[in-house]
ROLO-995105 format. One record per residue (C-alpha): x, y, z. Coordinates in steps of 0.02 Angstrom, whole numbers, plus 50000, padded with zeros to 5 digits. Layout:
BEGIN
XYZ
...
***
This chain:
BEGIN
519914705149134
519504724249141
518034728849035
517624746548976
515684750248965
515234763048843
513254766648872
512264782148900
510714773248971
510944775649165
509844760749216
510584748849078
512364754049114
512204750449299
511464734049262
512814729349142
514234735149268
513504726049413
513274709649309
514964709549237
515704711949401
514724698549470
515344687049334
517184690949384
517584705049269
518394721049323
517204734049237
517194753049220
515754763349144
515634779849047
514114788248970
514604795548817
515804792648664
517084806648703
517274799748878
517504781448803
518784786748677
519774796348821
519754780848929
520314769048796
521744781148743
522374782848924
522084764948997
522204747248949
520634735948939
520284718348890
518794722848797
517504735348762
515614734548774
515034749648661
513304756148620
513114764748451
511884779348497
512934789148605
512974807748648
514424819548601
515234805548485
514324790848413
514904772448441
515334770948263
516444786048266
517254779948424
517674762148342
518334771548181
519444782648274
520114767548387
520474757548227
521244771848136
522424772548286
522774754848269
521994750648438
521814731748440
520634730448598
519154719048554
517564728848541
515794721048573
514434731748498
512854731248606
511444741648534
509544741848493
510064743648317
509484727348236
509434729548050
510684719247936
511294736447880
511714741248051
512614726048095
513674727247937
514074744947968
514584739948148
515704725648094
516504734647947
516964748248057
518004737148159
516874728548284
517294711448330
515524705748395
513724712948389
512334709948504
510634717448500
509634724348647
508784716448746
510034703948781
510564689948910
511964694749035
512694677349037
512824677448848
513664694848851
514884687848974
515324673248877
515524682448713
516644694248806
517784678548864
517854672348694
518434689448621
519754691348752
520354673048726
520464675248537
521364692548559
522734684348665
522954670848536
522034656548610
520504645848569
520274634248710
519044640748841
520184632648983
521934637849008
523114623949053
525014624549076
526214614949181
524964606049290
523924622449303
522144622349243
521174639049248
519284639349195
518814657949173
517044654049150
516844643849313
518164654049393
519014639449466
520794632349463
521664615449488
523574612249521
524154594549481
522454588849478
521884595549648
520704610849667
521524626449728
520684639749820
520994656649754
520434674749807
519584683349667
521204695749650
522314679449643
521194671749512
521154687049406
523104689949419
523344671849371
522214673849223
523174689649155
524814681049179
524194665949075
523454675748946
525114684448916
526154669448945
527974672748873
527734691848902
528344702249050
526854712449127
527414726849225
526604730449403
525664745149333
524934734349190
524384721449317
523514734649440
522654742849293
521964725549249
521444720749430
520734737249504
519314747549420
519164765649440
518874771949622
519694756549715
521154760749823
522714750349781
524004746649900
525814749449841
526254731449871
524634723549815
525324714549666
526864708449756
525714701049893
524544692749769
526074685049676
526794679249849
525114669949886
525004661849711
526804655249733
526414647749897
524714639449834
525484633149666
527364632649643
528774645849684
529454643949507
527804645949404
527794664949406
529484672649370
530114690149429
530934699749307
531954712049417
531584730449388
530174726049255
528824714349320
528134696749316
527844683349192
527374665549169
528504658049022
527774648648880
527834630148891
***
């Protein structure tokens, strides 16, 4: 789950970045509205944490332009603006959720998981399919009722494939969701993670679509 944080306060931005990464998200951070809009236009993100009082381009303008371009990425507005008029304006501009500063990092992480779950068409907090049970909040998995030890990358890859069950995800899409900016990606990283998952779970769970990518079929 890759998150973009758009927040101009350096101390707060660094805190959100560290907190979300600790909660298992792959998070990136920019400090103004123009940079946020450019990032969202060029790379896929699972969700956005968006401040409203941003330099260069306001959060509301970022949101309006995204929705005008029919970008469907979930947006959680995180701001000090707490009047009902501000909340109405943010939600009517296309925001999916609204939190007021100061806030609890645990609640922020839970709200993001809920937004991502709903955007993928799901409602259950735990993903289950063909003997596999994946708990994004607890960062744990079971296979045929037995706990499975997964590395953070393996867990995230499996989560992305389950969220997109029935769709083929390319290697580039998976790399983008697994690795935030600044992290070096080995050329065969996704293939290696898929190989390990097949050994730990079942060879047939993840299908290779030759020349395209990987998928978990819908049940």
